[in-house]
N, C-alpha and C positions, 0 to 999 in steps of 0.2 A: 559582472565584476562590481556593479554598484551595490550588490547585496553584501559584499565582504564576507562571503561564506568560505570556510577553509576547504581545501581540496583533500581527497577526491570527493566529488558529489555523487550521491548514491540514489536514494529515493526522492522523487519530486512530486508534489501534488498541489493543485490549485483549487480553491473553494468554488462552488457552483456560481457565486456572484462575481468571481474574478478578483476579489479584493485581498485574499489571504494566500500566501505562497509558503509552503513548508518544504524544507530540504533537509534530508539527513546527510551529514557530511563529516569529513575528517577521517583520520585513521580509526580502525576498530579499537575499542567500542565507539561507535559513532553517536553524535548528538543531533537532535532535530532543531533546526534554526527556522525562525518565523519572520516573514517580511510582510508588510501591509501597504496598501495604497488607498486613496480616497475614492477613486473611480477607476474603471477598467482601462481607461485611455491614458492614465498617468503612470509614471515610473514608480517602481517599488522603492520604499525607503530602505535604509540599512537594516540588516537582519539582527535579531536577538535570539538568544537561546530560549527554547520553549521550556518554561519552568515547571516541569513535571516534578512532583514530590519525590518520585523514586530516583531521580537523578542524584539527589543528595545521598542516597543509599548505595550508589555505585551501580545502579541498574539502568542501562542505556536502552533507548528505544530506537527503532529503525523502520525503514520502508513505510513512511506515512501515506495515508490516503484519506482525503476528506470525501465522505459519501454524499449522496444526493440529499439526504435529510440533514446534513451538517455534522453528523457524527464523525469523529476521527478514529480511524483504524490504524493500528501500528503493530509491529512485531517487537518482541523483546528477547534479547539474547540471554539465555539461562543455561550456563554450562556449555555443553556441546550442541545445543539445539535452540531453536527460536519458537516462541509461542505467540499467539494472536491476542491483542488487547483492543479495547475500545474506550473512547472518552467522549464527553459531551461538552458543549460550550453554551454559556448564556449570553453570547455576544462578545465576551471578553476572553479570559484565559480558559483553557480546557480543564475539566475535572481530572483528578488522578485516574489513570487508565485502569480498567478492570479486565480480568481474563475472559476470553471467549471460550468457555469451557466445553461448549458443544463441539468445537473443532480441534482443540489442543489434545494431542495424544502423546503419551510417554514414549520417549525414544525416537520420535519423528519431529522434524521441524515443520512448522506452519508459519508462513510469512507471505509477503507481497500481497496484502489485501487490496481488493478493488470492489467497489459497490456501484451499482447502476444508479442513474439519476433519480429513478422513482423509489429507490430504497428497497426493492423487492428481489434483487439478484445479487449474489455475493460470490466473488471468485478469490481464490488464494492458491499459493503453491504449497504442496505437501511432499515431504521427502527428506533429502539430506544433501550432503556435498557431492555424492556420486550420481544421484538421480533425483528428480522431482517431477511431480505431475500437477496439472492445474485441476482444481476441484471447483465445481459450480453448485451453489445452493440457492434455493428459492424460498419465498414466503408469500402469503396472500396479501399481507399489508405490512407497512413499515413499523407497526406496533407489535407484530407477532415475532416469535423466534424463528430463525432459519431452520430448514430441514438439514439433515446430515450431509446432503450433497452427493454428487456423482462425479467421477473422474472423467475428464474430457480426453479424447484420443488425439494426441499430436506425436506420432511415433518418429518424426524426423529427428528428434533430439532427446537425449536422456535427461537433460537439464533445461527446464523452461519455467517461466513465471508470467502471470498476467501483468499488464501495465495500465490499460485504460479500456473502458467499454463506452461505445458511442451512445449518445442520448436515446437513440431509438432501439438500442440493444442488439443491433444487427452486425456490428463490427467489434471484434475483440482484438486489441493490439497486445502482442505478447513478445517476450524476449526468449530466444532459443539459442543455446550454446552449440557452436560448430554444426549447424544444420545445413543440409544441402540447399544450395541457392543463396547462401549467405557469404560473407566475406571472411569467415573464420572468427572465432571468439564469440562474443555476444552480439547478435543481430536482432533488429526489430522486424516482426512479421505481423500480418493482419489475417485473421480468420473471419469469414463472413457467413451469415445465415439469413434466411428470409424472415419476414415478420410472423 
C-alpha cells in the first residue's frame, strides 16, 4: 500500500540488487510504475510512472521483468496481440524500448518475459487468449543474440506463462490457468530440473 499503485496489480519485477521495483497496474491498457529504495532492508518510496517515450503516443507496456544483466524486458499491446520489447538503463531512467524481433511473430502474442540471472536463458509466453505456451531460448554469452528457442511441455493447462527463474536455473515458477492440483483460475506452480 505504501507504493500507492492503482489496482489491479499485474506484472511485478525486482532488480537483481533489490533496489528497484516495477509494477504494471491499473485497468487495461496498463502502465508501469517504478519504486526505489536506498538499501534492500529499507521500505520502498512512493511509486512514479515509468516515463517511456511511447506512453505519450498511447502505447502502453506491460509484464515488466528486469533481467540479470539489468536489461528491462516488457510486452506492449498492439491491437489484438502483445509483442516483446527491451530497454537499458545507465543507472537512471530506461531508454525507449526496442522490439525483440527475433521472437515477435505476426498474429501471435509474445509476453511475460523472464531472463536468468546470468543473462543466458530467456523465457516468454507465446500464443493468445485461448492458449499459450512457454518458450525457452539460450545464448552463449550475455552479449550475443538469443536462439529462436524451444517450447516447453506443460500439458496440464492450455494457458500458462513464466514468472521467475531461480538464480541456479533449476526452478521455473510459472502461472497456469485452471490446472489440476490448483484452486481454479490462475495458480502458481514450480517446475524443477537438475543442474
